[in-house]
Biopython code that builds the backbone (N, CA, C, O; Angstrom):
import numpy as np
from Bio.PDB.StructureBuilder import StructureBuilder

atoms = [
    (1, "MET", "N", (85.896, 111.670, 104.741)),
    (1, "MET", "CA", (87.161, 111.449, 105.010)),
    (1, "MET", "C", (87.030, 109.688, 106.073)),
    (1, "MET", "O", (86.297, 109.547, 107.052)),
    (2, "ARG", "N", (87.620, 108.990, 105.700)),
    (2, "ARG", "CA", (87.426, 107.829, 106.378)),
    (2, "ARG", "C", (88.664, 107.673, 107.506)),
    (2, "ARG", "O", (89.572, 108.499, 107.589)),
    (3, "THR", "N", (88.588, 106.833, 108.108)),
    (3, "THR", "CA", (89.673, 107.007, 109.369)),
    (3, "THR", "C", (90.383, 106.674, 109.145)),
    (3, "THR", "O", (91.180, 107.587, 109.358)),
    (4, "PRO", "N", (91.196, 105.449, 108.582)),
    (4, "PRO", "CA", (92.640, 105.423, 108.059)),
    (4, "PRO", "C", (93.040, 106.691, 107.168)),
    (4, "PRO", "O", (93.780, 107.632, 107.456)),
    (5, "GLU", "N", (92.165, 106.366, 105.742)),
    (5, "GLU", "CA", (92.507, 108.564, 105.387)),
    (5, "GLU", "C", (92.653, 109.449, 106.301)),
    (5, "GLU", "O", (93.234, 110.452, 105.886)),
    (6, "ALA", "N", (92.348, 109.479, 107.418)),
    (6, "ALA", "CA", (92.531, 110.095, 108.098)),
    (6, "ALA", "C", (93.527, 111.120, 109.005)),
    (6, "ALA", "O", (93.785, 112.297, 109.253)),
    (7, "VAL", "N", (93.990, 109.247, 109.395)),
    (7, "VAL", "CA", (95.468, 109.051, 110.530)),
    (7, "VAL", "C", (96.872, 109.163, 109.349)),
    (7, "VAL", "O", (97.856, 109.844, 109.639)),
    (8, "ARG", "N", (96.771, 108.374, 107.980)),
    (8, "ARG", "CA", (97.710, 108.794, 107.177)),
    (8, "ARG", "C", (98.215, 110.258, 106.928)),
    (8, "ARG", "O", (99.404, 110.575, 106.952)),
    (9, "GLU", "N", (96.688, 111.506, 106.574)),
    (9, "GLU", "CA", (96.565, 112.634, 106.967)),
    (9, "GLU", "C", (97.498, 113.442, 107.893)),
    (9, "GLU", "O", (98.365, 114.222, 107.499)),
    (10, "LEU", "N", (97.130, 113.076, 109.499)),
    (10, "LEU", "CA", (97.544, 113.475, 110.264)),
    (10, "LEU", "C", (99.220, 113.491, 110.277)),
    (10, "LEU", "O", (100.054, 114.393, 110.345)),
    (11, "ASP", "N", (99.295, 111.877, 110.164)),
    (11, "ASP", "CA", (101.195, 111.166, 109.790)),
    (11, "ASP", "C", (101.436, 111.635, 109.727)),
    (11, "ASP", "O", (101.916, 112.296, 110.648)),
    (12, "ARG", "N", (101.435, 112.109, 107.871)),
    (12, "ARG", "CA", (102.064, 112.888, 107.410)),
    (12, "ARG", "C", (102.678, 114.222, 108.044)),
    (12, "ARG", "O", (103.810, 114.659, 108.255)),
    (13, "ALA", "N", (101.069, 114.743, 108.284)),
    (13, "ALA", "CA", (101.225, 116.589, 108.801)),
    (13, "ALA", "C", (102.346, 116.358, 110.329)),
    (13, "ALA", "O", (103.085, 117.300, 110.618)),
    (14, "MET", "N", (102.370, 115.108, 111.180)),
    (14, "MET", "CA", (103.326, 115.670, 112.373)),
    (14, "MET", "C", (104.297, 115.287, 112.289)),
    (14, "MET", "O", (105.010, 115.452, 113.279)),
    (15, "ALA", "N", (105.054, 114.373, 110.768)),
    (15, "ALA", "CA", (105.948, 114.470, 110.868)),
    (15, "ALA", "C", (107.289, 115.229, 109.785)),
    (15, "ALA", "O", (108.478, 115.035, 109.532)),
    (16, "ALA", "N", (106.455, 115.940, 109.495)),
    (16, "ALA", "CA", (106.754, 117.704, 109.042)),
    (16, "ALA", "C", (107.051, 118.738, 110.069)),
    (16, "ALA", "O", (107.570, 119.843, 109.913)),
    (17, "ILE", "N", (106.566, 118.092, 111.282)),
    (17, "ILE", "CA", (107.025, 118.941, 111.915)),
    (17, "ILE", "C", (108.190, 118.129, 112.984)),
    (17, "ILE", "O", (108.129, 117.068, 113.605)),
    (18, "ARG", "N", (109.489, 119.425, 112.826)),
    (18, "ARG", "CA", (110.600, 118.762, 113.842)),
    (18, "ARG", "C", (110.325, 119.516, 115.284)),
    (18, "ARG", "O", (111.378, 120.072, 115.593)),
    (19, "ALA", "N", (109.570, 119.689, 116.030)),
    (19, "ALA", "CA", (109.565, 119.857, 117.193)),
    (19, "ALA", "C", (108.209, 120.371, 117.160)),
    (19, "ALA", "O", (107.835, 121.539, 117.048)),
    (20, "PRO", "N", (107.466, 119.189, 117.288)),
    (20, "PRO", "CA", (105.530, 119.780, 117.853)),
    (20, "PRO", "C", (105.611, 120.548, 118.888)),
    (20, "PRO", "O", (106.616, 120.525, 119.597)),
    (21, "THR", "N", (104.744, 121.214, 119.097)),
    (21, "THR", "CA", (104.265, 122.685, 119.946)),
    (21, "THR", "C", (103.033, 121.934, 120.440)),
    (21, "THR", "O", (103.087, 120.706, 120.496)),
    (22, "VAL", "N", (101.856, 122.624, 120.827)),
    (22, "VAL", "CA", (100.096, 122.546, 121.104)),
    (22, "VAL", "C", (100.725, 123.800, 120.066)),
    (22, "VAL", "O", (101.597, 123.318, 119.343)),
    (23, "PRO", "N", (100.565, 124.869, 119.880)),
    (23, "PRO", "CA", (100.400, 125.114, 118.750)),
    (23, "PRO", "C", (100.411, 124.878, 117.042)),
    (23, "PRO", "O", (99.562, 125.277, 116.245)),
    (24, "LEU", "N", (101.512, 124.186, 116.791)),
    (24, "LEU", "CA", (101.102, 123.794, 116.132)),
    (24, "LEU", "C", (100.627, 122.586, 115.564)),
    (24, "LEU", "O", (100.163, 122.588, 114.424)),
    (25, "VAL", "N", (100.709, 121.380, 116.363)),
    (25, "VAL", "CA", (99.620, 120.484, 116.625)),
    (25, "VAL", "C", (98.333, 121.106, 116.520)),
    (25, "VAL", "O", (97.990, 120.717, 115.403)),
    (26, "ARG", "N", (97.712, 121.578, 116.806)),
    (26, "ARG", "CA", (96.761, 122.391, 117.112)),
    (26, "ARG", "C", (95.777, 122.942, 115.436)),
    (26, "ARG", "O", (94.572, 122.955, 115.187)),
    (27, "LYS", "N", (97.453, 123.473, 114.288)),
    (27, "LYS", "CA", (97.065, 124.231, 113.520)),
    (27, "LYS", "C", (96.444, 123.297, 112.698)),
    (27, "LYS", "O", (95.467, 123.419, 111.960)),
    (28, "ILE", "N", (97.627, 121.729, 113.095)),
    (28, "ILE", "CA", (97.471, 120.488, 112.331)),
    (28, "ILE", "C", (95.638, 119.988, 112.418)),
    (28, "ILE", "O", (94.862, 119.663, 111.519)),
    (29, "ARG", "N", (95.475, 120.101, 113.710)),
    (29, "ARG", "CA", (94.636, 119.458, 114.444)),
    (29, "ARG", "C", (92.974, 120.024, 113.207)),
    (29, "ARG", "O", (92.230, 119.444, 112.417)),
    (30, "ARG", "N", (93.161, 121.620, 113.814)),
    (30, "ARG", "CA", (91.668, 122.679, 112.830)),
    (30, "ARG", "C", (91.864, 121.942, 111.764)),
    (30, "ARG", "O", (90.943, 121.153, 111.550)),
    (31, "ALA", "N", (93.021, 121.905, 110.774)),
    (31, "ALA", "CA", (93.079, 121.610, 109.540)),
    (31, "ALA", "C", (92.419, 120.439, 108.861)),
    (31, "ALA", "O", (91.740, 120.224, 107.857)),
    (32, "ILE", "N", (92.896, 119.832, 109.800)),
    (32, "ILE", "CA", (91.897, 118.070, 109.984)),
    (32, "ILE", "C", (90.498, 118.425, 110.496)),
    (32, "ILE", "O", (89.593, 117.721, 110.048)),
    (33, "SER", "N", (90.145, 119.443, 111.401)),
    (33, "SER", "CA", (88.547, 119.455, 111.548)),
    (33, "SER", "C", (88.339, 120.255, 110.393)),
    (33, "SER", "O", (87.802, 120.485, 111.477)),
    (34, "GLY", "N", (88.209, 120.824, 109.518)),
    (34, "GLY", "CA", (88.438, 121.552, 108.386)),
    (34, "GLY", "C", (87.216, 120.311, 107.607)),
    (34, "GLY", "O", (85.989, 120.254, 107.522)),
    (35, "ARG", "N", (88.183, 119.593, 107.226)),
    (35, "ARG", "CA", (88.045, 118.462, 106.462)),
    (35, "ARG", "C", (87.175, 117.475, 107.222)),
    (35, "ARG", "O", (86.930, 116.443, 106.598)),
    (36, "LEU", "N", (86.621, 117.586, 108.528)),
    (36, "LEU", "CA", (85.972, 116.643, 109.054)),
    (36, "LEU", "C", (84.631, 117.120, 109.201)),
    (36, "LEU", "O", (83.784, 116.350, 109.655)),
    (37, "ARG", "N", (84.290, 118.425, 108.839)),
    (37, "ARG", "CA", (83.269, 119.413, 108.577)),
    (37, "ARG", "C", (82.122, 118.685, 108.539)),
    (37, "ARG", "O", (81.609, 118.668, 109.658)),
    (38, "THR", "N", (81.720, 118.289, 108.014)),
    (38, "THR", "CA", (80.537, 117.565, 107.250)),
    (38, "THR", "C", (80.312, 115.770, 107.578)),
    (38, "THR", "O", (79.168, 115.323, 107.492)),
    (39, "GLU", "N", (81.283, 114.985, 107.888)),
    (39, "GLU", "CA", (81.646, 114.112, 108.315)),
    (39, "GLU", "C", (80.271, 113.346, 109.124)),
    (39, "GLU", "O", (79.704, 114.203, 109.802)),
    (40, "SER", "N", (79.796, 112.396, 109.202)),
    (40, "SER", "CA", (79.442, 112.041, 110.362)),
    (40, "SER", "C", (79.733, 111.687, 111.910)),
    (40, "SER", "O", (80.859, 111.228, 112.102)),
    (41, "ARG", "N", (78.984, 111.809, 112.941)),
    (41, "ARG", "CA", (79.559, 111.736, 114.161)),
    (41, "ARG", "C", (79.797, 110.514, 114.839)),
    (41, "ARG", "O", (80.323, 110.261, 115.923)),
    (42, "ALA", "N", (79.181, 109.670, 113.765)),
    (42, "ALA", "CA", (80.148, 108.036, 113.612)),
    (42, "ALA", "C", (81.519, 107.994, 113.716)),
    (42, "ALA", "O", (82.218, 107.563, 114.633)),
    (43, "ASP", "N", (81.995, 108.786, 112.052)),
    (43, "ASP", "CA", (83.449, 109.045, 111.477)),
    (43, "ASP", "C", (83.772, 109.475, 112.219)),
    (43, "ASP", "O", (84.541, 108.604, 112.627)),
    (44, "VAL", "N", (83.868, 110.388, 113.002)),
    (44, "VAL", "CA", (84.751, 111.917, 113.606)),
    (44, "VAL", "C", (84.995, 110.564, 115.159)),
    (44, "VAL", "O", (86.143, 110.462, 115.591)),
    (45, "PHE", "N", (84.163, 109.909, 115.648)),
    (45, "PHE", "CA", (84.101, 109.457, 116.714)),
    (45, "PHE", "C", (85.105, 107.813, 116.458)),
    (45, "PHE", "O", (86.007, 107.369, 117.169)),
    (46, "THR", "N", (84.626, 107.346, 115.442)),
    (46, "THR", "CA", (86.168, 105.929, 115.188)),
    (46, "THR", "C", (87.290, 106.868, 114.534)),
    (46, "THR", "O", (88.334, 106.422, 114.057)),
    (47, "LEU", "N", (87.008, 107.975, 114.565)),
    (47, "LEU", "CA", (88.598, 108.674, 114.415)),
    (47, "LEU", "C", (88.515, 108.884, 115.631)),
    (47, "LEU", "O", (88.071, 107.766, 115.891)),
    (48, "ALA", "N", (88.568, 109.383, 116.627)),
    (48, "ALA", "CA", (89.359, 109.928, 117.897)),
    (48, "ALA", "C", (89.559, 108.581, 118.752)),
    (48, "ALA", "O", (90.491, 108.541, 119.555)),
    (49, "ILE", "N", (88.429, 107.127, 118.546)),
    (49, "ILE", "CA", (88.798, 106.280, 119.546)),
    (49, "ILE", "C", (90.465, 105.522, 118.587)),
    (49, "ILE", "O", (91.095, 104.686, 119.235)),
    (50, "ALA", "N", (90.829, 105.773, 117.613)),
    (50, "ALA", "CA", (91.409, 104.902, 117.063)),
    (50, "ALA", "C", (93.062, 105.573, 117.352)),
    (50, "ALA", "O", (94.121, 104.947, 117.373)),
    (51, "LEU", "N", (92.830, 107.059, 117.559)),
    (51, "LEU", "CA", (93.774, 107.768, 118.140)),
    (51, "LEU", "C", (94.349, 107.412, 119.467)),
    (51, "LEU", "O", (95.435, 107.113, 119.965)),
    (52, "VAL", "N", (93.136, 107.581, 119.794)),
    (52, "VAL", "CA", (93.247, 107.315, 121.528)),
    (52, "VAL", "C", (93.454, 105.613, 121.654)),
    (52, "VAL", "O", (92.970, 105.120, 122.673)),
    (53, "SER", "N", (94.044, 104.803, 120.825)),
    (53, "SER", "CA", (93.481, 103.567, 120.647)),
    (53, "SER", "C", (95.601, 103.510, 120.983)),
    (53, "SER", "O", (96.401, 103.090, 121.819)),
    (54, "ARG", "N", (95.573, 104.242, 119.674)),
    (54, "ARG", "CA", (97.312, 104.715, 119.117)),
    (54, "ARG", "C", (98.123, 104.913, 120.283)),
    (54, "ARG", "O", (99.161, 104.411, 120.715)),
    (55, "ASP", "N", (97.382, 105.740, 120.630)),
    (55, "ASP", "CA", (98.569, 106.498, 122.003)),
    (55, "ASP", "C", (99.407, 106.884, 121.516)),
    (55, "ASP", "O", (100.214, 106.657, 122.417)),
    (56, "ASP", "N", (100.302, 107.587, 120.331)),
    (56, "ASP", "CA", (100.905, 108.312, 120.129)),
    (56, "ASP", "C", (101.544, 109.664, 120.166)),
    (56, "ASP", "O", (101.472, 110.182, 119.052)),
    (57, "GLY", "N", (102.059, 110.312, 120.921)),
    (57, "GLY", "CA", (102.483, 111.443, 120.853)),
    (57, "GLY", "C", (101.477, 112.164, 120.976)),
    (57, "GLY", "O", (101.130, 112.150, 122.157)),
    (58, "PHE", "N", (100.820, 112.797, 120.354)),
    (58, "PHE", "CA", (99.999, 113.956, 120.743)),
    (58, "PHE", "C", (98.429, 113.162, 120.360)),
    (58, "PHE", "O", (97.489, 113.884, 120.692)),
    (59, "ASP", "N", (98.054, 111.987, 119.808)),
    (59, "ASP", "CA", (97.168, 111.215, 119.655)),
    (59, "ASP", "C", (95.542, 111.644, 120.305)),
    (59, "ASP", "O", (94.388, 111.824, 119.916)),
    (60, "ARG", "N", (96.433, 111.658, 121.651)),
    (60, "ARG", "CA", (95.132, 112.055, 123.143)),
    (60, "ARG", "C", (94.810, 113.507, 122.450)),
    (60, "ARG", "O", (93.622, 113.812, 122.349)),
    (61, "PHE", "N", (95.295, 113.949, 122.216)),
    (61, "PHE", "CA", (95.275, 115.504, 122.346)),
    (61, "PHE", "C", (94.649, 116.116, 121.581)),
    (61, "PHE", "O", (94.035, 117.180, 121.667)),
    (62, "ILE", "N", (94.903, 115.011, 120.348)),
    (62, "ILE", "CA", (94.202, 115.447, 119.162)),
    (62, "ILE", "C", (92.573, 115.177, 118.849)),
    (62, "ILE", "O", (91.614, 115.761, 118.346)),
    (63, "ALA", "N", (92.967, 113.682, 119.595)),
    (63, "ALA", "CA", (91.508, 112.825, 119.625)),
    (63, "ALA", "C", (90.274, 113.797, 120.424)),
    (63, "ALA", "O", (89.147, 113.967, 119.958)),
    (64, "SER", "N", (90.750, 114.351, 121.662)),
    (64, "SER", "CA", (89.680, 115.360, 122.044)),
    (64, "SER", "C", (89.723, 116.424, 121.607)),
    (64, "SER", "O", (88.683, 117.063, 121.765)),
    (65, "GLU", "N", (90.677, 117.020, 120.995)),
    (65, "GLU", "CA", (89.876, 118.478, 120.106)),
    (65, "GLU", "C", (89.108, 117.926, 119.125)),
    (65, "GLU", "O", (88.010, 118.402, 118.837)),
    (66, "LEU", "N", (89.640, 116.823, 118.497)),
    (66, "LEU", "CA", (88.464, 116.669, 117.398)),
    (66, "LEU", "C", (86.852, 116.422, 117.578)),
    (66, "LEU", "O", (85.867, 116.494, 116.843)),
    (67, "VAL", "N", (87.025, 116.205, 118.488)),
    (67, "VAL", "CA", (85.536, 115.565, 119.146)),
    (67, "VAL", "C", (84.715, 117.072, 119.706)),
    (67, "VAL", "O", (83.520, 117.359, 119.637)),
    (68, "ALA", "N", (85.934, 117.905, 120.299)),
    (68, "ALA", "CA", (85.280, 118.473, 121.290)),
    (68, "ALA", "C", (85.185, 120.096, 119.582)),
    (68, "ALA", "O", (84.709, 121.231, 119.565)),
    (69, "ALA", "N", (85.648, 119.557, 118.909)),
    (69, "ALA", "CA", (85.292, 120.704, 117.254)),
    (69, "ALA", "C", (84.632, 120.149, 116.849)),
    (69, "ALA", "O", (84.007, 120.996, 116.212)),
    (70, "HIS", "N", (84.135, 119.183, 116.646)),
    (70, "HIS", "CA", (82.795, 118.818, 116.038)),
    (70, "HIS", "C", (81.431, 118.283, 116.744)),
    (70, "HIS", "O", (81.215, 117.281, 117.426)),
    (71, "ARG", "N", (80.404, 119.594, 116.210)),
    (71, "ARG", "CA", (79.324, 119.422, 116.999)),
    (71, "ARG", "C", (78.586, 118.420, 116.737)),
    (71, "ARG", "O", (77.823, 118.106, 117.650)),
    (72, "PRO", "N", (78.553, 117.929, 115.991)),
    (72, "PRO", "CA", (77.504, 116.301, 116.579)),
    (72, "PRO", "C", (77.712, 115.309, 117.013)),
    (72, "PRO", "O", (76.796, 114.552, 117.333)),
    (73, "THR", "N", (78.999, 115.002, 117.160)),
    (73, "THR", "CA", (79.605, 114.877, 117.843)),
    (73, "THR", "C", (79.938, 114.752, 119.307)),
    (73, "THR", "O", (79.871, 113.686, 119.918)),
    (74, "MET", "N", (80.316, 115.953, 119.858)),
    (74, "MET", "CA", (79.646, 116.569, 121.107)),
    (74, "MET", "C", (78.710, 116.327, 122.000)),
    (74, "MET", "O", (78.754, 115.939, 123.168)),
    (75, "GLU", "N", (77.406, 116.763, 120.906)),
    (75, "GLU", "CA", (76.171, 116.931, 121.593)),
    (75, "GLU", "C", (76.024, 115.893, 121.334)),
    (75, "GLU", "O", (74.820, 115.847, 121.583)),
    (76, "ARG", "N", (76.319, 114.699, 120.936)),
    (76, "ARG", "CA", (75.783, 113.253, 121.267)),
    (76, "ARG", "C", (76.572, 112.420, 121.927)),
    (76, "ARG", "O", (76.166, 111.260, 121.866)),
    (77, "LEU", "N", (77.573, 112.575, 122.554)),
    (77, "LEU", "CA", (78.772, 111.961, 123.656)),
    (77, "LEU", "C", (77.555, 110.942, 124.987)),
    (77, "LEU", "O", (76.931, 111.335, 125.973)),
    (78, "THR", "N", (77.620, 110.307, 124.686)),
    (78, "THR", "CA", (77.182, 109.676, 125.838)),
    (78, "THR", "C", (77.645, 109.140, 126.902)),
    (78, "THR", "O", (78.861, 109.315, 126.979)),
    (79, "ALA", "N", (77.157, 108.491, 127.867)),
    (79, "ALA", "CA", (77.843, 107.529, 129.634)),
    (79, "ALA", "C", (78.630, 106.449, 128.498)),
    (79, "ALA", "O", (79.513, 106.086, 129.275)),
    (80, "ARG", "N", (78.878, 105.821, 127.447)),
    (80, "ARG", "CA", (79.310, 104.767, 126.706)),
    (80, "ARG", "C", (80.657, 105.507, 126.414)),
    (80, "ARG", "O", (81.662, 105.317, 127.100)),
    (81, "ASP", "N", (80.610, 106.356, 125.360)),
    (81, "ASP", "CA", (81.428, 107.288, 124.914)),
    (81, "ASP", "C", (83.012, 107.839, 125.890)),
    (81, "ASP", "O", (84.209, 107.558, 125.962)),
    (82, "VAL", "N", (82.058, 108.719, 126.458)),
    (82, "VAL", "CA", (83.049, 109.331, 127.260)),
    (82, "VAL", "C", (84.180, 108.532, 127.854)),
    (82, "VAL", "O", (85.372, 108.784, 127.682)),
    (83, "PRO", "N", (83.769, 107.706, 128.453)),
    (83, "PRO", "CA", (85.018, 106.637, 129.492)),
    (83, "PRO", "C", (85.513, 106.042, 127.952)),
    (83, "PRO", "O", (86.737, 106.143, 128.036)),
    (84, "ALA", "N", (85.275, 105.597, 126.883)),
    (84, "ALA", "CA", (85.948, 104.787, 126.179)),
    (84, "ALA", "C", (86.880, 105.851, 125.414)),
    (84, "ALA", "O", (87.651, 105.298, 124.629)),
    (85, "LEU", "N", (86.985, 107.261, 125.464)),
    (85, "LEU", "CA", (87.828, 108.420, 124.994)),
    (85, "LEU", "C", (88.843, 108.605, 126.497)),
    (85, "LEU", "O", (89.860, 109.251, 126.751)),
    (86, "GLY", "N", (88.324, 108.056, 126.959)),
    (86, "GLY", "CA", (89.226, 108.320, 128.439)),
    (86, "GLY", "C", (90.348, 107.234, 128.895)),
    (86, "GLY", "O", (91.199, 107.163, 129.781)),
    (87, "THR", "N", (89.931, 106.497, 127.909)),
    (87, "THR", "CA", (90.377, 104.670, 128.975)),
    (87, "THR", "C", (92.517, 105.073, 128.738)),
    (87, "THR", "O", (93.111, 105.879, 128.021)),
    (88, "GLY", "N", (92.731, 104.617, 129.180)),
    (88, "GLY", "CA", (94.567, 104.292, 129.123)),
    (88, "GLY", "C", (95.018, 105.853, 129.260)),
    (88, "GLY", "O", (96.058, 106.237, 128.724)),
    (89, "MET", "N", (94.438, 106.462, 129.776)),
    (89, "MET", "CA", (95.435, 108.150, 130.240)),
    (89, "MET", "C", (96.366, 108.005, 130.803)),
    (89, "MET", "O", (96.188, 107.103, 131.621)),
    (90, "ASP", "N", (97.617, 108.509, 130.862)),
    (90, "ASP", "CA", (98.652, 107.799, 131.852)),
    (90, "ASP", "C", (99.520, 109.357, 132.305)),
    (90, "ASP", "O", (100.691, 109.245, 132.669)),
    (91, "SER", "N", (99.073, 110.332, 132.270)),
    (91, "SER", "CA", (100.051, 111.607, 131.902)),
    (91, "SER", "C", (98.798, 112.821, 132.893)),
    (91, "SER", "O", (97.593, 112.572, 132.905)),
    (92, "TRP", "N", (99.247, 113.754, 133.445)),
    (92, "TRP", "CA", (98.423, 114.615, 133.500)),
    (92, "TRP", "C", (97.844, 115.345, 132.589)),
    (92, "TRP", "O", (96.654, 115.632, 132.718)),
    (93, "ASP", "N", (98.695, 115.848, 131.328)),
    (93, "ASP", "CA", (97.832, 116.358, 129.916)),
    (93, "ASP", "C", (97.211, 115.669, 129.981)),
    (93, "ASP", "O", (96.183, 116.129, 130.479)),
    (94, "ASP", "N", (97.063, 114.029, 129.639)),
    (94, "ASP", "CA", (96.022, 113.608, 129.147)),
    (94, "ASP", "C", (94.665, 113.844, 129.947)),
    (94, "ASP", "O", (93.562, 113.939, 129.408)),
    (95, "VAL", "N", (94.937, 113.933, 131.454)),
    (95, "VAL", "CA", (93.637, 113.921, 132.203)),
    (95, "VAL", "C", (93.355, 115.636, 131.807)),
    (95, "VAL", "O", (92.374, 115.822, 131.088)),
    (96, "ASP", "N", (94.060, 116.742, 132.183)),
    (96, "ASP", "CA", (93.394, 117.667, 131.470)),
    (96, "ASP", "C", (92.448, 118.335, 130.925)),
    (96, "ASP", "O", (91.401, 118.909, 131.226)),
    (97, "THR", "N", (93.458, 117.979, 129.551)),
    (97, "THR", "CA", (93.127, 118.153, 128.280)),
    (97, "THR", "C", (91.527, 117.221, 128.329)),
    (97, "THR", "O", (90.482, 117.850, 128.161)),
    (98, "PHE", "N", (91.503, 115.912, 128.540)),
    (98, "PHE", "CA", (90.258, 115.107, 128.859)),
    (98, "PHE", "C", (88.882, 115.672, 129.445)),
    (98, "PHE", "O", (87.690, 115.561, 129.159)),
    (99, "ALA", "N", (89.582, 116.279, 130.328)),
    (99, "ALA", "CA", (88.544, 116.569, 131.154)),
    (99, "ALA", "C", (87.882, 117.973, 130.749)),
    (99, "ALA", "O", (86.728, 118.364, 130.575)),
    (100, "SER", "N", (89.308, 118.611, 130.674)),
    (100, "SER", "CA", (88.836, 120.031, 129.793)),
    (100, "SER", "C", (87.766, 119.917, 128.616)),
    (100, "SER", "O", (86.648, 120.375, 128.854)),
    (101, "LEU", "N", (87.969, 119.436, 127.563)),
    (101, "LEU", "CA", (87.421, 119.665, 126.241)),
    (101, "LEU", "C", (86.517, 118.356, 126.365)),
    (101, "LEU", "O", (85.926, 118.479, 125.292)),
    (102, "VAL", "N", (85.945, 117.074, 126.976)),
    (102, "VAL", "CA", (85.245, 115.864, 126.655)),
    (102, "VAL", "C", (84.345, 115.746, 127.875)),
    (102, "VAL", "O", (83.120, 115.632, 127.905)),
    (103, "ALA", "N", (85.217, 115.797, 128.872)),
    (103, "ALA", "CA", (84.027, 114.874, 130.466)),
    (103, "ALA", "C", (83.484, 115.808, 131.005)),
    (103, "ALA", "O", (82.334, 115.619, 131.400)),
    (104, "GLY", "N", (84.243, 117.414, 131.255)),
    (104, "GLY", "CA", (83.755, 118.410, 131.441)),
    (104, "GLY", "C", (82.025, 118.746, 130.704)),
    (104, "GLY", "O", (80.829, 118.622, 130.968)),
    (105, "PRO", "N", (83.160, 119.338, 129.414)),
    (105, "PRO", "CA", (81.632, 119.558, 128.957)),
    (105, "PRO", "C", (80.312, 118.179, 129.066)),
    (105, "PRO", "O", (79.228, 118.444, 129.586)),
    (106, "ALA", "N", (80.524, 117.157, 128.667)),
    (106, "ALA", "CA", (79.622, 116.362, 128.350)),
    (106, "ALA", "C", (78.740, 116.568, 129.752)),
    (106, "ALA", "O", (77.528, 116.766, 129.830)),
    (107, "TRP", "N", (79.870, 116.445, 131.015)),
    (107, "TRP", "CA", (79.337, 116.661, 132.244)),
    (107, "TRP", "C", (78.106, 118.179, 132.388)),
    (107, "TRP", "O", (77.074, 118.366, 133.033)),
    (108, "ARG", "N", (78.841, 118.935, 131.499)),
    (108, "ARG", "CA", (77.962, 120.055, 132.198)),
    (108, "ARG", "C", (76.735, 120.410, 131.414)),
    (108, "ARG", "O", (75.948, 121.336, 131.611)),
    (109, "ALA", "N", (76.729, 119.085, 130.079)),
    (109, "ALA", "CA", (75.668, 119.822, 129.347)),
    (109, "ALA", "C", (74.406, 118.398, 129.592)),
    (109, "ALA", "O", (73.792, 117.944, 128.627)),
    (110, "ALA", "N", (74.207, 117.868, 131.015)),
    (110, "ALA", "CA", (74.249, 116.601, 132.020)),
    (110, "ALA", "C", (74.062, 115.303, 130.759)),
    (110, "ALA", "O", (73.044, 114.616, 130.674)),
    (111, "ARG", "N", (74.967, 115.198, 130.073)),
    (111, "ARG", "CA", (75.194, 114.158, 128.696)),
    (111, "ARG", "C", (75.804, 112.747, 129.549)),
    (111, "ARG", "O", (75.610, 111.586, 129.189)),
    (112, "ILE", "N", (76.637, 113.214, 130.848)),
    (112, "ILE", "CA", (76.859, 112.193, 131.799)),
    (112, "ILE", "C", (76.758, 112.663, 133.382)),
    (112, "ILE", "O", (76.696, 113.870, 133.613)),
    (113, "SER", "N", (76.745, 111.931, 134.223)),
    (113, "SER", "CA", (76.833, 111.943, 135.591)),
    (113, "SER", "C", (78.043, 111.941, 136.291)),
    (113, "SER", "O", (79.071, 111.677, 135.668)),
    (114, "VAL", "N", (78.086, 112.189, 137.474)),
    (114, "VAL", "CA", (79.545, 111.195, 138.249)),
    (114, "VAL", "C", (79.050, 110.146, 138.832)),
    (114, "VAL", "O", (79.794, 109.350, 139.404)),
]
sb = StructureBuilder()
sb.init_structure("model")
sb.init_model(0)
sb.init_chain("A")
sb.init_seg("    ")
for serial, (resi, resn, name, xyz) in enumerate(atoms, 1):
    if name == "N":
        sb.init_residue(resn, " ", resi, " ")
    sb.init_atom(name, np.array(xyz, "f"), 0.0, 1.0, " ", f" {name:<3s}", serial, name[0])
structure = sb.get_structure()
C-alpha cells in the first residue's frame, strides 16, 4: 500500500466517524497496520512522515501508532528518524504519544541517545 492510497483510506475511515475517540481511531489504525504488515520500513516511515507533516486531527497519534506497531520500522529507527517524527508537536497529547510510543522505546533500545 503506497502512501497516497493509505492516506486516502485513513481519510475515508475517519470521515465515517462522527465523533472521533481514541478507541475508534485506534480501531482504524489497527486495520491499516494490518494492511501494512508486509510493507517495507521505508513505506511505513514515509506514511508516518506524511501524516506528521499534514498534522490534521489524529494524524500524529496515528503516525506514532503505525510506527510502533510495525516491527521493522521500530527496530530500525535512527537518530535522524526520531526527530523527524517529532517535528512540529504543539500539544501535550502529541508529546505524550510520541514519547511513549516512539522516542522512549527507541531510547530504551539504544537506537537514540539523549
